[in-house]
C-alpha positions in Angstrom: -53.1 27.0 42.9 -55.4 24.3 41.7 -56.0 21.1 43.4 -54.4 19.2 40.5 -51.1 21.2 40.8 -50.9 20.6 44.6 -51.5 16.9 44.1 -48.8 16.7 41.3 -46.3 18.5 43.6 -47.1 16.2 46.5 -46.8 13.0 44.4 -43.5 14.3 42.8 -42.1 14.9 46.2 -43.0 11.5 47.5 -41.6 9.8 44.4 -38.3 11.7 44.8 -38.1 10.8 48.5 -38.7 7.1 47.7 -36.1 7.2 44.9 -33.5 8.7 47.3 -34.3 6.2 50.0 -34.1 3.2 47.6 -30.8 4.5 46.2 -29.2 4.9 49.6 -30.3 1.4 50.6 -28.8 -0.2 47.6 -25.4 1.6 47.9 -22.8 -0.2 49.9 -22.4 1.1 53.4 -19.2 2.6 54.9 -16.8 0.2 56.5 -16.4 0.7 60.2 -13.2 0.2 62.2 -13.5 -3.1 64.0 -10.7 -2.7 66.4 -8.6 0.1 67.8 -4.9 0.1 66.9 -2.4 0.3 69.7 0.2 3.1 69.6 3.6 1.5 69.5 6.0 4.4 69.6 6.1 8.2 69.9 6.6 10.7 67.1 10.2 11.2 68.3 11.1 7.6 67.8 13.1 6.8 64.6 10.8 3.8 64.0 7.9 6.3 63.6 9.7 8.0 60.7 10.3 4.6 59.0 6.7 3.5 59.4 5.4 6.8 58.0 7.8 6.5 55.1 6.4 3.0 54.3 2.8 4.2 54.6 3.1 7.6 52.9 6.0 7.3 50.6 9.6 8.5 50.9 10.8 9.5 54.4 10.8 13.1 55.4 13.8 15.2 54.2 16.4 16.3 56.7 15.2 19.4 58.6 11.5 18.5 58.4 10.1 18.3 61.9 7.4 15.8 62.9 5.3 16.8 65.9 2.1 15.8 67.5 -1.0 18.0 67.1 -2.0 19.9 70.1 -5.6 19.7 71.3 -7.8 22.3 69.7 -8.4 24.0 73.1 -4.7 24.8 73.3 -4.7 26.1 69.8 -7.7 28.4 70.5 -6.1 29.6 73.7 -3.0 30.8 71.8 -5.1 32.4 69.0 -7.4 34.2 71.4 -4.4 35.5 73.4 -2.9 36.9 70.2 -6.2 38.4 69.1 -7.1 40.1 72.4 -3.5 41.0 73.1 -3.1 42.9 69.9 -3.4 46.7 69.8 -5.3 48.7 67.2 
């Protein structure tokens, strides 16, 4: 490689980094949550279904069960038990 090619590649890289930096500085930043919302009722409460219906659209149909997500450690425990408990 000649010295001119190395210098061109270096300048191109620096100009690209500068352009990316300027672009990200000019873009609006993400909004942050300013306050934590309090939990007012559990998922089994009828008011929960009404609130979710208002937020997400029509209420769930009859027979659709709403439940809280388990922590990921509980999910992994069950999956590992199924994997290691299986027979080949």
